[in-house]
C-alpha positions as CSV (number, residue, x, y, z in Angstrom):
1,M,93.1,73.5,92.5
2,P,92.5,73.7,96.3
3,D,91.1,70.8,98.2
4,L,87.4,71.5,98.7
5,G,87.3,69.5,101.9
6,M,89.4,72.2,103.6
7,V,87.7,74.7,105.8
8,G,88.2,78.3,106.9
9,T,91.5,80.0,106.3
10,E,93.1,76.8,105.0
11,R,90.8,76.8,102.0
12,L,91.2,80.6,101.5
13,E,95.0,80.2,101.6
14,A,95.0,77.3,99.1
15,L,92.8,79.4,96.8
16,Y,95.0,82.4,97.2
17,N,98.1,80.4,96.4
18,A,96.5,78.9,93.4
19,V,95.4,82.3,92.0
20,T,98.8,83.9,92.6
21,S,101.1,81.1,91.5
22,G,103.3,81.3,88.4
23,G,105.3,84.5,89.0
24,P,107.4,86.2,91.6
25,D,105.6,87.3,94.7
26,S,105.0,91.0,95.3
27,A,105.3,92.5,98.7
28,R,101.6,92.7,99.0
29,Q,101.2,89.0,98.1
30,L,103.9,88.1,100.6
31,N,102.0,90.0,103.3
32,V,98.8,88.2,102.6
33,K,100.6,84.9,102.6
34,S,102.1,85.8,105.9
35,I,98.7,86.7,107.4
36,L,97.3,83.4,106.2
37,A,100.3,81.4,107.4
38,L,99.9,83.0,110.8
39,E,96.2,82.3,110.9
40,N,96.9,78.6,110.1
41,G,99.5,78.3,112.9
42,R,102.7,78.4,110.8
43,T,104.4,81.2,112.7
44,P,108.0,80.6,111.3
45,E,106.7,80.6,107.8
46,A,104.7,83.8,108.5
47,A,107.9,85.5,109.8
48,E,109.8,84.5,106.7
49,L,107.1,85.7,104.4
50,I,106.7,89.1,106.1
51,G,110.4,89.5,106.2
52,R,110.6,89.1,102.5
53,A,107.8,91.7,102.0
54,I,109.6,94.1,104.2
55,A,112.8,93.6,102.2
56,L,110.9,94.7,99.2
57,E,109.1,97.6,100.9
58,P,110.8,98.5,104.2
59,D,108.7,101.6,104.8
60,C,105.3,100.1,104.6
61,G,103.6,100.5,107.9
62,S,101.1,97.6,107.5
63,Y,104.0,95.2,106.8
64,Q,105.8,96.4,109.9
65,R,102.6,95.9,111.9
66,Q,102.3,92.3,110.6
67,L,105.9,91.7,111.5
68,G,105.2,93.0,115.0
69,I,102.2,90.7,115.3
70,V,104.2,87.7,114.2
71,C,107.0,88.6,116.6
72,A,104.5,88.9,119.5
73,K,103.0,85.5,118.7
74,S,106.5,84.1,118.7
75,G,107.3,85.6,122.1
76,W,109.9,88.0,120.7
77,T,108.8,91.0,122.8
78,E,111.6,93.5,121.9
79,Q,111.3,92.7,118.2
80,A,107.6,93.1,118.3
81,I,107.9,96.5,120.1
82,T,110.4,97.6,117.5
83,A,108.3,96.6,114.5
84,L,105.1,98.0,116.0
85,N,106.8,101.3,116.7
86,R,108.0,101.4,113.1
87,A,104.4,100.8,112.0
88,I,103.2,103.6,114.1
89,Y,105.9,105.9,112.8
90,A,104.9,105.1,109.2
91,D,101.2,105.6,110.1
92,P,100.4,107.3,113.4
93,K,96.7,106.7,112.9
94,D,97.0,102.9,112.6
95,I,94.6,101.8,115.3
96,D,95.6,98.2,115.0
97,A,99.3,98.9,115.5
98,W,98.6,101.0,118.6
99,F,96.4,98.3,120.0
100,A,98.8,95.5,119.2
101,L,101.6,97.5,120.8
102,G,99.4,98.0,123.9
103,R,98.9,94.2,124.1
104,V,102.6,93.5,123.8
105,F,103.3,96.0,126.6
106,E,100.5,94.5,128.7
107,R,101.8,90.9,128.3
108,A,105.3,92.1,129.2
109,G,104.0,93.8,132.4
110,H,104.7,97.3,131.2
111,L,101.2,98.6,132.1
112,P,101.9,102.4,132.0
113,Q,103.1,102.0,128.3
114,A,100.1,99.7,127.6
115,E,97.8,102.4,129.0
116,V,99.3,105.0,126.7
117,C,98.8,102.7,123.6
118,F,95.3,101.8,124.5
119,S,94.4,105.5,125.2
120,Q,95.8,106.4,121.8
121,S,93.8,103.6,120.2
122,L,90.7,104.8,121.9
123,A,91.3,108.4,120.8
124,L,91.4,107.1,117.2
125,S,88.4,104.8,117.5
126,P,86.2,106.1,120.5
127,S,83.4,103.6,120.0
128,D,85.5,100.4,119.9
129,R,84.4,98.2,122.8
130,K,87.5,95.9,122.7
131,I,89.8,98.9,123.1
132,R,87.6,100.3,126.0
133,A,87.8,96.9,127.8
134,A,91.6,96.7,127.4
135,L,92.1,100.2,128.6
136,A,89.7,99.7,131.6
137,A,91.6,96.4,132.6
138,V,95.0,98.1,132.5
139,K,93.7,101.1,134.5
140,A,92.2,98.8,137.1
141,H,95.6,97.0,137.4
142,L,97.3,100.4,137.8
143,G,94.7,101.6,140.4
144,H,93.3,104.4,138.2
């Protein structure tokens, strides 16, 4: 049973692991475990878990998005771009993948590409303030 003294995502992770223990992990379980590991600061473990999920279901866009996010947090820019592009290829309407790709391009100094990604995110979710702010910041840096 999870330690009730834990807080936040650590407690959630312990509960999830307790509930799902006893059998082989599905790709979905591995993805959730990867998300929780990343939230709890264990990036290498998150990468290993999402890699296992992708080995089971390589065409799943949300798993590719998670891989891209893990790679971005690890500073692996090219790998993050590749995984996020795969996520968008699998689901062109994945707002989170477009936005994450925009952030990766922005951090890498590829502002025209970031602008394209943020514009696509905004087209998919016109009322999202976070997207609007990111796009405005990039446009300001580009002088638009």
